[in-house]
C-alpha positions in Angstrom: -0.1 0.1 0.4 1.0 3.7 -1.0 1.9 6.5 1.4 -0.5 8.2 0.2 -3.2 5.6 1.2 -1.8 5.3 4.4 -1.9 8.5 5.2 -6.1 8.4 5.3 -6.5 5.3 6.8 -7.7 5.3 10.0 -7.8 9.2 10.2 -10.8 10.9 11.8 -12.4 13.3 9.8 -13.2 16.9 10.4 -14.5 19.4 8.1 -13.0 23.1 7.9 -15.0 24.1 10.8 -14.4 22.0 13.5 -17.1 19.7 13.0 -16.3 16.1 13.8 -17.7 13.8 10.5 -16.5 10.3 11.2 -13.2 8.4 10.5 -12.0 6.6 7.3 -12.2 2.5 6.9 -10.7 2.4 3.3 -10.5 4.0 -0.1 -12.0 3.4 -3.4 -9.4 3.5 -6.0 -9.2 3.9 -9.9 -7.9 1.0 -12.4 -4.4 3.0 -12.2 -4.3 2.7 -8.7 -5.2 6.5 -8.0 -7.7 7.5 -5.3 -11.4 8.1 -6.6 -13.0 8.3 -3.0 -12.7 7.9 0.6 -14.8 5.3 2.7 -16.3 7.3 5.7 -17.6 5.8 9.1 -20.1 8.1 10.1 -22.0 6.3 13.0 -25.7 6.4 12.8 -25.7 7.9 9.6 -24.2 5.4 7.9 -20.7 5.2 5.5 -19.9 7.9 3.5 -18.1 8.1 0.4 -16.0 11.7 0.3 -14.6 12.5 -3.4 -10.6 12.8 -2.9 -10.4 16.0 -4.0 -12.0 17.1 -1.4 -9.7 16.0 1.2 -6.6 17.6 2.5 -4.6 15.0 5.3 -2.9 17.1 8.0 -1.3 15.8 10.7 -3.8 13.3 12.7 -6.8 14.3 10.6 -8.4 14.3 7.3 -10.2 18.0 6.8 -12.9 17.7 4.4 -13.7 20.8 1.7 -17.3 21.2 1.3 -17.8 21.4 -2.4 -19.2 24.9 -2.5 -16.1 26.3 -1.6 -13.8 24.2 -3.7 -16.0 25.6 -6.5 -16.1 29.6 -5.2 -12.3 29.3 -5.4 -11.8 27.7 -8.8 -14.1 29.8 -10.4 -11.7 32.9 -8.6 -8.9 32.0 -9.8 -9.6 30.9 -13.4 -10.7 35.1 -13.4 -7.7 36.4 -12.0 -6.1 34.5 -14.6 -8.2 35.0 -17.1 -7.8 38.7 -16.5 -4.2 38.8 -16.1 -3.6 37.2 -19.4 -5.8 39.5 -21.1 -3.7 42.5 -19.5 -1.0 40.9 -20.3 -1.8 40.9 -24.3 -3.5 44.2 -24.6 0.5 45.6 -23.2 2.3 43.5 -25.6 0.0 44.9 -28.5 1.0 48.7 -26.9 4.4 47.8 -27.2 4.2 46.2 -30.4 2.2 47.2 -32.3 2.9 44.5 -35.7 1.2 41.7 -33.2 -2.0 43.3 -33.1 -3.7 41.0 -36.1 -2.0 37.8 -34.2 -3.2 39.4 -30.8 -7.0 40.0 -31.8 -7.6 36.4 -32.6 -6.3 35.3 -29.0 -7.8 38.2 -27.3 -11.4 37.1 -28.8 -10.6 33.5 -27.4 -10.3 35.6 -23.7 -13.1 37.1 -23.5 -15.5 33.8 -24.7 -13.9 32.2 -21.8 -14.7 35.5 -19.4 -18.3 35.1 -21.0 -18.5 31.4 -20.0 -16.8 32.2 -16.5 -19.4 34.2 -16.2 -22.2 31.6 -16.3 -20.2 29.3 -14.3 -19.8 32.1 -11.6 -23.6 32.4 -11.8 -23.9 28.7 -10.9 -21.3 29.3 -7.9 -23.3 31.9 -6.9 -26.5 30.3 -6.8 -25.0 27.5 -4.9 -23.5 29.8 -2.3 -27.2 31.6 -2.0 -28.5 28.1 -1.2 -26.1 26.9 1.2 -27.1 30.2 3.2 -30.7 29.0 3.3 -29.6 25.7 5.0 -27.6 27.3 7.4 -30.3 29.6 7.9 -32.7 27.0 8.4 -30.2 25.1 10.5 -29.7 28.3 13.4 -33.1 28.5 13.7 -33.7 24.8 14.6 -30.7 25.1 17.1 -32.1 28.3 18.7 -35.5 26.2 19.0 -34.0 23.5 21.0 -31.9 26.4 22.9 -35.6 27.6 23.7 -37.0 24.4 24.3 -34.4 23.4 26.8 -34.9 26.8 28.5 -38.1 25.8 28.9 -37.7 22.3 30.3 -34.9 23.8 32.8 -37.2 26.5 33.9 -40.3 24.2 34.4 -37.7 21.3 36.4 -37.9 19.0 34.0 -34.3 18.6 33.4 -31.7 19.7 35.6 -29.7 22.9 35.3 -26.4 20.6 34.3 -28.1 19.1 31.5 -29.6 22.2 30.6 -25.9 24.0 30.5 -24.3 21.3 28.5 -27.3 21.6 25.8 -26.7 25.3 26.1 -23.1 25.0 25.5 -23.3 22.0 22.3 -25.7 24.3 20.8 -23.8 27.8 21.0 -20.7 26.0 19.9 -22.7 24.5 16.6 -23.9 28.2 16.2 -20.8 29.6 16.4 -19.6 27.0 13.5 -22.8 28.2 11.5 -21.5 31.9 11.3 -17.8 31.0 10.6 -19.0 28.9 7.3 -22.0 31.9 6.9 -19.6 34.7 7.2 -16.7 32.9 4.5 -19.6 32.4 2.4 -20.6 36.0 2.5 -17.1 37.0 1.8 -16.6 34.3 -1.4 -19.7 36.3 -2.6 -18.4 39.2 -2.1 -15.2 38.5 -4.3 -16.8 36.7 -6.8 -19.4 39.4 -7.8 -16.2 42.3 -7.7 -15.5 43.1 -11.6 -11.7 42.1 -11.0 -10.5 39.9 -8.4 -7.0 39.2 -8.2 -5.5 35.4 -7.4 -2.4 35.6 -5.0 0.8 33.3 -6.4 0.5 29.9 -5.0 3.4 29.3 -2.5 4.3 26.5 -0.7 5.3 28.0 2.5 2.6 29.5 2.9 0.4 26.7 2.2 2.1 24.4 4.7 1.3 27.1 7.3 -1.9 27.6 6.7 -2.9 24.2 6.4 -1.2 23.3 9.9 -3.5 26.7 11.2 -6.2 24.2 10.0 -5.5 21.4 11.7 -4.7 23.7 15.1 -7.8 24.8 14.9 -10.0 21.6 14.4 -7.6 19.8 17.3 -8.5 22.6 19.6 -11.7 21.8 22.1 -13.0 25.6 21.5 -11.6 27.0 18.5 -14.4 28.7 16.8 -15.7 31.5 19.2 -11.8 32.7 19.5 -11.6 32.7 15.7 -14.7 34.9 15.7 -13.4 37.1 17.8 -10.0 37.4 15.9 -11.8 37.9 12.1 -14.0 40.9 14.0 -10.5 42.7 15.7 -8.4 41.8 12.2 -11.6 43.6 10.9 -10.1 46.9 11.6 -6.8 46.2 10.2 -7.0 45.6 6.6 -3.3 45.1 5.4 -3.7 41.8 7.6 -7.3 40.9 6.1 -5.2 40.7 2.8 -2.4 39.0 3.6 -4.4 36.7 5.5 -7.2 36.0 2.4 -4.3 35.1 0.0 -2.8 32.6 2.2 -6.2 31.0 2.8 -6.4 30.6 -1.4 -2.8 29.6 -1.6 -3.2 26.3 0.5 -6.7 25.5 -1.4 -5.1 26.3 -5.0 -2.5 23.5 -4.0 -5.9 21.4 -3.6 -7.6 22.6 -7.0 -4.7 21.8 -8.9 -3.4 18.5 -7.1 -4.9 15.8 -9.5 -3.6 17.7 -12.5 -0.3 18.4 -10.9 
């Protein structure tokens, strides 16, 4: 068995926001030996097969990356690269007018690609908005559970310790939902911007960001702290840009892993 396969088997799977998904029990491979999907024991839910491209091994965990996030990042990256090509082409024509006829053909190709990307963008935007609706529905359900637990506690149907446990667990789940909603909103803003610059992939930054994510999911109570940190960073735009670039870098590695 290859080293990459051994990295998966037996590891716990968590999503990017710290929620436990399950445990890897095996792999499904193609005829050439490449990994297609990973079988995860999700307890009472049963066995789930997660696509290999949505998984990232870090330390003792396998991190599950939501599909909406990968699609959004992919669109941003493709749009940015295409815009850069168009700008570079225009600069070449300005420097050498003799290239105008040849450049015009390429320019039309890139313009068509931008139109196609706009259609892809709309699909991604619809998926992001759909996910936001799902998270809003989950938040409403969780708040109902909290309120019902409070009523049970006030009417002496449950002990205070039980109520506190329900309240604590529910708030942690709400924090994770808030974190995901904030990230979706951020992607929506970036996608709707007329020009998006994609950061250059740097291996060292990728390793740092990946380690930060695994530190977060390993921490018993990381979500609230992360949200507070995000609120503080809003007052420092330069730090926000650096964090956003680092985040994009490690995910770009995941997006390009199969084609490498």
